[in-house]
C-alpha positions as CSV (number, residue, x, y, z in Angstrom):
1,M,-5.4,3.2,-30.9
2,M,-8.6,1.7,-31.8
3,L,-10.9,5.0,-33.0
4,Y,-13.9,5.5,-31.5
5,S,-16.0,4.0,-34.4
6,D,-14.1,1.0,-33.8
7,Q,-14.8,1.0,-30.0
8,K,-18.5,1.4,-30.6
9,K,-18.8,-1.2,-33.0
10,N,-17.2,-3.5,-30.5
11,D,-19.5,-2.5,-27.5
12,V,-16.5,-1.0,-25.0
13,P,-16.7,1.2,-22.2
14,T,-15.4,4.6,-23.0
15,G,-13.3,6.7,-21.3
16,G,-9.8,4.4,-21.6
17,K,-7.7,4.2,-24.5
18,W,-8.2,1.1,-26.1
19,Y,-5.7,-0.6,-28.3
20,R,-6.0,-4.3,-30.8
21,D,-2.2,-4.9,-29.7
22,G,-1.4,-5.7,-26.2
23,D,2.2,-4.3,-26.6
24,M,1.1,-1.1,-27.8
25,A,-1.2,-0.9,-24.6
26,H,1.4,-2.0,-22.0
27,A,3.8,0.5,-23.7
28,E,1.1,3.5,-22.9
29,Y,0.7,1.8,-19.5
30,L,4.1,2.0,-18.8
31,K,4.5,5.9,-19.2
32,D,2.3,6.0,-15.8
33,P,2.0,2.8,-14.0
34,S,-0.4,4.2,-11.9
35,Q,-2.9,3.7,-14.3
36,F,-5.4,0.6,-14.5
37,L,-4.8,-2.1,-17.6
38,L,-7.0,-4.6,-18.9
39,L,-8.3,-6.9,-21.3
40,L,-11.5,-7.0,-23.0
41,N,-11.8,-10.6,-24.9
42,P,-13.8,-10.8,-26.8
43,P,-13.2,-8.4,-29.2
44,N,-9.4,-9.1,-27.7
45,C,-8.7,-6.0,-27.2
46,Y,-7.0,-3.8,-24.6
47,A,-7.4,-0.4,-22.6
48,V,-5.1,1.9,-20.4
49,Y,-7.7,3.6,-18.0
50,P,-6.2,6.7,-15.6
51,T,-7.8,4.4,-12.6
52,A,-9.4,1.8,-11.9
53,S,-12.4,3.9,-11.0
54,A,-12.8,5.2,-14.4
55,F,-13.2,2.3,-15.5
56,T,-15.9,0.9,-13.4
57,Y,-17.7,4.5,-13.6
58,N,-18.3,4.3,-17.0
59,L,-19.7,0.4,-17.3
60,P,-23.4,1.8,-16.3
61,D,-23.1,3.6,-19.6
62,S,-21.7,0.5,-22.2
63,K,-23.3,-2.9,-22.8
64,P,-23.2,-5.6,-20.3
65,I,-19.5,-7.0,-20.3
66,N,-20.1,-10.0,-17.9
67,Q,-17.3,-12.4,-17.8
68,R,-15.0,-11.5,-20.6
69,A,-13.4,-8.5,-18.8
70,Y,-9.8,-9.1,-17.3
71,E,-7.6,-6.6,-15.3
72,I,-3.7,-7.3,-16.4
73,I,-1.4,-7.5,-13.2
74,P,2.1,-6.3,-15.1
75,M,5.3,-6.9,-13.8
76,N,6.4,-5.1,-10.9
77,A,2.9,-3.7,-10.4
78,P,1.8,-3.4,-6.9
79,C,-1.6,-5.0,-5.7
80,K,-3.6,-6.6,-3.3
81,A,-3.1,-9.7,-1.9
82,Y,-5.5,-12.6,-3.6
83,A,-6.0,-16.0,-3.9
84,N,-8.0,-18.7,-5.9
85,L,-8.9,-21.4,-3.0
86,V,-9.9,-25.0,-3.8
87,F,-11.3,-26.7,-1.0
88,K,-13.2,-30.1,0.2
89,P,-17.3,-29.8,0.3
90,Q,-16.7,-30.1,3.7
91,V,-14.5,-27.2,5.0
92,D,-16.0,-24.5,5.9
93,L,-14.8,-21.3,4.3
94,H,-14.4,-19.5,7.6
95,T,-11.8,-21.8,9.2
96,I,-10.2,-21.0,6.2
97,L,-10.2,-17.2,6.6
98,A,-9.3,-17.6,10.6
99,H,-6.2,-19.2,9.2
100,Y,-4.7,-16.2,7.1
101,K,-5.9,-14.0,9.6
102,R,-3.7,-15.4,12.0
103,K,-1.1,-15.7,9.6
104,A,-1.6,-11.8,8.8
105,M,-1.3,-10.7,12.2
106,R,1.9,-12.5,12.9
107,E,3.5,-11.6,9.7
108,Y,2.6,-8.5,8.8
109,G,0.9,-6.9,12.3
110,I,-2.4,-6.5,10.1
111,D,-6.3,-7.4,11.0
112,P,-6.9,-8.7,7.2
113,L,-10.2,-7.7,5.7
114,F,-11.6,-10.2,3.6
115,E,-13.2,-9.3,0.2
116,I,-14.7,-12.6,-1.3
117,S,-16.4,-13.5,-4.8
118,D,-17.5,-16.4,-6.9
119,L,-18.1,-18.5,-3.5
120,S,-19.2,-22.3,-4.5
121,D,-18.6,-25.4,-2.5
122,R,-15.3,-26.3,-3.7
123,S,-13.8,-22.8,-4.3
124,A,-13.6,-19.1,-3.8
125,R,-11.2,-15.9,-4.9
126,I,-10.0,-13.8,-1.9
127,I,-8.6,-10.7,-1.8
128,I,-6.8,-9.0,1.4
129,S,-7.7,-5.6,0.9
130,N,-5.6,-3.8,3.6
131,M,-2.6,-6.0,2.9
132,P,-0.5,-4.5,-0.2
133,L,2.4,-6.2,-1.6
134,S,5.0,-5.1,-4.1
135,N,3.7,-7.6,-6.9
136,N,2.1,-10.8,-7.8
137,H,5.1,-13.0,-9.0
138,D,8.3,-13.0,-6.5
139,G,7.0,-15.6,-4.8
140,Q,5.7,-13.3,-1.5
141,M,2.1,-13.6,-2.2
142,Q,2.2,-16.9,-3.5
143,G,4.2,-17.9,0.0
144,F,1.6,-16.4,2.3
145,F,-1.4,-17.9,0.7
146,T,0.4,-21.6,0.3
147,S,-0.7,-24.4,3.4
148,E,0.3,-27.6,4.0
149,D,-3.4,-28.0,5.3
150,K,-4.3,-31.0,2.9
151,L,-7.9,-29.9,2.8
152,F,-7.6,-26.6,0.9
153,S,-5.2,-25.6,-1.8
154,I,-4.5,-22.4,-3.8
155,D,-4.2,-22.0,-7.7
156,E,-0.3,-21.2,-8.1
157,S,-0.7,-20.2,-11.7
158,I,-2.3,-16.7,-10.8
159,Y,1.1,-15.4,-9.6
160,S,2.6,-15.5,-13.1
161,L,4.1,-12.2,-14.7
162,G,1.2,-10.4,-16.8
163,Y,-1.7,-12.9,-15.0
164,R,-5.0,-11.6,-16.4
165,R,-7.4,-12.0,-13.6
166,Q,-10.8,-12.1,-14.4
167,I,-13.1,-9.3,-13.6
168,S,-16.2,-10.0,-11.1
169,I,-18.8,-8.7,-13.1
170,T,-22.5,-9.5,-12.8
171,D,-25.7,-7.9,-14.0
172,Q,-23.7,-4.4,-14.3
173,Q,-23.1,-4.3,-10.9
174,D,-22.5,-0.9,-9.0
175,P,-19.6,0.4,-9.7
176,D,-18.2,0.5,-6.3
177,H,-19.1,-3.0,-5.6
178,I,-17.1,-3.8,-8.9
179,A,-14.1,-2.0,-7.6
180,R,-14.0,-3.8,-4.5
181,F,-12.9,-7.0,-6.2
182,L,-9.9,-5.6,-8.2
183,V,-6.3,-5.9,-7.2
184,T,-4.3,-3.5,-9.1
185,N,-4.8,0.5,-8.8
186,P,-7.6,0.3,-6.4
187,A,-10.7,2.5,-6.7
188,V,-10.2,3.4,-2.9
189,P,-6.8,3.8,-1.8
190,V,-5.8,1.5,1.1
191,L,-5.5,3.9,3.9
192,V,-3.1,2.7,6.3
193,N,-3.8,4.9,8.6
194,D,-6.9,2.4,10.3
195,Q,-6.1,1.5,13.1
196,A,-6.4,-2.2,12.0
197,L,-3.2,-1.8,10.2
198,V,-0.8,-0.9,13.1
199,S,1.0,-3.5,14.7
200,D,-0.6,-4.5,18.3
201,A,2.9,-3.8,19.8
202,L,3.3,-0.2,18.1
203,K,-0.8,0.5,18.8
204,E,-0.5,-0.6,22.6
205,L,2.9,1.3,23.1
206,Y,0.8,4.7,21.8
207,K,-2.4,4.3,23.7
208,D,-0.2,3.7,26.7
209,F,1.7,6.7,26.2
210,V,-1.1,9.2,25.6
211,R,-3.4,7.6,28.5
212,S,-0.4,8.3,30.7
213,R,0.5,11.6,29.1
214,F,-2.8,13.2,28.5
215,N,-5.1,10.7,30.7
216,H,-7.1,10.0,27.8
217,E,-7.9,8.2,25.4
218,P,-5.6,8.7,22.1
219,M,-7.4,11.4,19.8
220,Q,-9.0,10.4,16.4
221,L,-7.8,12.9,13.8
222,T,-10.4,14.0,11.0
223,H,-11.3,12.9,8.0
224,Q,-9.3,15.8,6.3
225,Q,-6.2,15.2,8.6
226,H,-6.0,11.6,6.9
227,A,-6.8,13.1,3.5
228,E,-3.7,15.7,3.9
229,I,-1.2,13.0,5.3
230,E,-2.3,10.3,2.8
231,A,-1.4,13.5,0.2
232,N,1.9,13.9,1.7
233,A,2.6,10.3,2.1
234,V,2.0,10.0,-1.3
235,Q,4.3,12.7,-2.7
236,I,7.3,11.0,-0.3
237,Q,6.7,7.6,-2.0
238,A,7.0,9.1,-5.5
239,T,10.4,10.6,-5.0
240,A,11.9,8.1,-2.6
241,S,9.9,4.8,-3.4
242,K,13.1,1.8,-5.1
243,R,12.2,-1.9,-4.6
244,T,15.5,-2.6,-3.7
245,H,17.3,-5.1,-0.9
246,Q,18.2,-3.3,2.3
247,A,21.9,-3.8,4.0
248,N,22.1,-4.9,7.5
249,I,22.7,-2.2,9.6
250,P,25.3,-2.4,13.1
251,R,23.5,-2.6,16.6
252,T,25.6,0.3,17.1
253,K,24.4,2.6,14.5
254,L,20.8,1.8,15.0
255,D,21.1,2.6,18.9
256,S,22.7,5.7,17.8
257,I,19.9,6.7,15.7
258,V,17.1,6.4,18.4
259,S,19.5,8.2,21.0
260,S,19.6,11.4,18.3
261,I,15.8,11.4,18.1
262,S,15.5,12.9,21.5
263,T,18.3,15.7,20.6
264,R,17.2,17.0,16.9
265,N,15.0,19.6,16.9
266,I,12.3,17.4,14.9
267,P,9.6,19.8,15.5
268,A,11.7,22.7,13.9
269,M,12.0,20.5,10.4
270,S,10.0,21.4,7.2
271,T,7.2,18.6,6.6
272,Q,8.6,17.4,3.2
273,E,11.9,16.8,5.9
274,L,9.7,15.5,8.7
275,Y,7.9,12.7,6.2
276,L,11.0,12.0,4.9
277,L,13.0,11.2,7.9
278,L,9.7,9.3,9.0
279,A,9.6,7.2,5.9
280,T,13.5,6.6,6.3
281,L,12.8,5.2,10.3
282,A,10.3,2.9,9.2
283,N,12.0,1.5,6.3
284,T,15.5,1.0,8.6
285,A,16.1,-2.6,10.5
286,N,12.9,-4.0,9.4
287,D,14.2,-7.4,10.5
288,Q,14.9,-5.9,14.1
289,P,11.5,-6.1,16.3
290,W,13.0,-3.8,18.8
291,F,13.8,-0.7,16.3
292,A,10.3,0.4,15.9
293,P,9.0,0.1,19.2
294,D,12.0,2.2,20.6
295,V,12.0,4.7,17.7
296,L,8.2,5.4,18.2
297,H,8.9,5.9,21.5
298,A,11.4,8.2,21.3
299,L,9.5,10.4,18.9
300,M,6.4,10.2,21.5
301,T,8.6,11.7,23.7
302,V,9.7,14.6,21.8
303,Y,5.8,15.4,20.8
304,S,4.9,14.7,24.3
305,Q,3.7,18.6,24.4
306,D,1.5,18.9,21.6
307,E,-0.8,15.6,21.2
308,E,-2.4,16.8,17.6
309,A,1.1,16.6,16.4
310,L,1.6,13.7,18.4
311,A,-0.9,11.9,17.0
312,K,-0.1,12.8,13.3
313,V,3.6,11.7,14.1
314,Y,2.6,8.4,15.2
315,T,-0.3,8.0,12.0
316,V,2.8,9.0,9.6
317,F,5.1,6.8,10.9
318,T,3.3,3.6,11.2
319,K,1.6,4.5,8.0
320,F,5.6,3.9,6.3
321,R,6.5,1.1,9.0
322,F,3.3,-0.9,7.3
323,L,4.5,-0.2,3.7
324,A,7.7,-1.0,4.2
325,I,7.0,-4.4,6.0
326,S,4.7,-5.2,3.2
327,G,7.1,-4.8,0.2
328,F,4.7,-1.9,-0.5
329,F,7.0,0.8,-0.3
330,Q,10.8,0.6,0.2
331,M,13.7,3.5,-0.1
332,K,17.1,2.9,-1.7
333,C,19.8,1.6,0.3
334,D,22.2,5.1,-0.4
335,H,19.2,7.2,0.6
336,I,18.3,5.7,3.9
337,Y,22.4,5.8,4.5
338,S,22.5,9.5,3.3
339,M,19.6,10.2,5.7
340,L,20.5,8.7,9.1
341,D,24.0,10.1,8.6
342,I,23.2,13.7,8.3
343,F,20.3,12.9,11.2
344,N,23.3,11.3,13.0
345,T,26.2,14.5,12.8
346,I,24.3,17.6,12.3
347,P,24.0,20.1,15.3
348,S,20.7,19.6,17.3
349,H,19.7,23.7,16.5
350,V,20.2,22.9,12.4
351,V,17.0,22.1,10.5
352,M,18.0,18.7,8.2
353,P,18.2,19.1,4.8
354,I,16.9,16.9,2.3
355,P,19.2,14.1,0.9
356,I,17.2,13.3,-1.9
357,N,17.1,15.1,-5.2
358,M,13.5,16.1,-5.5
359,T,12.0,17.0,-9.1
360,P,10.4,20.9,-9.8
361,D,7.2,19.8,-9.3
362,D,7.7,17.8,-6.4
363,T,9.7,20.8,-4.5
364,E,7.1,23.4,-6.3
365,T,3.7,21.6,-4.3
366,P,3.0,22.5,-0.6
367,M,2.7,20.0,1.8
368,V,0.5,20.6,4.7
369,A,2.4,21.1,8.2
370,I,2.5,18.2,10.8
371,G,3.0,20.6,13.7
372,Y,1.3,23.0,15.7
C-alpha cells in the first residue's frame, strides 16, 4: 500500500487505500466487494474506497484530477446499465432514449431514469440509474442496448471483464453530481420501492385492490418505513443471494404455492421469515407471467384487514421481484425449493422456520417488523 507521503506527492484524493499494483488493489477489493475500486492515471495507481461516496466527497480536498480517473468494474460486480452511444448528426438523442424507454418498460417493467454525460452531436454516454444488472459482461447489458437501427450504435468494448470506465469529472463538480455518473457501488442506492420501478400489471393490481377494499388511493409509506424496508432487504440479500440459474418448477406445484398463501398464518411470522418468504416468492417462476400477480393477490387478501402492513408487503415483494428479474438478486435453487417445500407442507398454525443458515451477525441484528 502506498505511504501517505507518496499519496501526497502524487496528488491523490485522501480517504482510500492506494496501491501501485493493480492485483494488490483487487485483492483488497475482494475482501468486501461492496467497496469501490478505481484507477488514477497518471500516476497509474489504484485505490479501494469503502463506498463511492467516500471517494467523491474527498475530491474537493484534492487537486483537480479532471479526465484521469476511472472506475474499475470487477468481474460479477452489480452495476447500473450503461452504454456509449454513437449516432449520426441528424439523429435526435431523445428518439434513441425513447427507444430504450419502451424496451426497458417492456423487458423489465420499469420507467427508466437516464443520466447523460459527454454529449456531442455524434455521441453520448448514458446510464439508466434505476436499472441495476448483475454484471456488465454476461451479455445481458450489451444485449439490451444493441439495436438494429442503422442510425446509431453502441461501443461493445465497454462490456468486458475489468472494464475501466472514465469518470465524468469537470472543474471539481459537486460530489453528488459526480456520483450520479458512477455505475458501480452507487453512492445513492437504487430504491426499488419507487413506484416507477414496479411493473404496471402489479401496480394496477395493487391500486385496484386498495381502492375496492379501502375506498381511497394507496397510502404512501414514510421515508423511515422505506429506510427500514431497505435495511431489512439488504440483510436478506447478504445471506440468501446467489447468482445461479433456476430450474423449472411444475405448474401444479406453482398452483399449490399460491393456494397455500391463504392458509398459512403469514402475519405471525417473524420479520426475517416474512422477508425471506417474499424474496423466495419473488425469485420463483420469473418466466411465468401469471405467477407474480397471483401471488400478490393472495398476499393482499391475507393482509386485507391491515392497510399499512399490506403496503409494506407489496413494497417488499415488488422490490425483490424487480431485483430478481433484473438479475441483481437471485436465490440459490435449493434455498428456493427448501423454503417452498416447508411452506407447502407445514401445518397452518406452525410458524415457518428459516431454511437458510444465517451467520451469527445476521441472526443477532434486529429487523424491523412489517406487521402491526
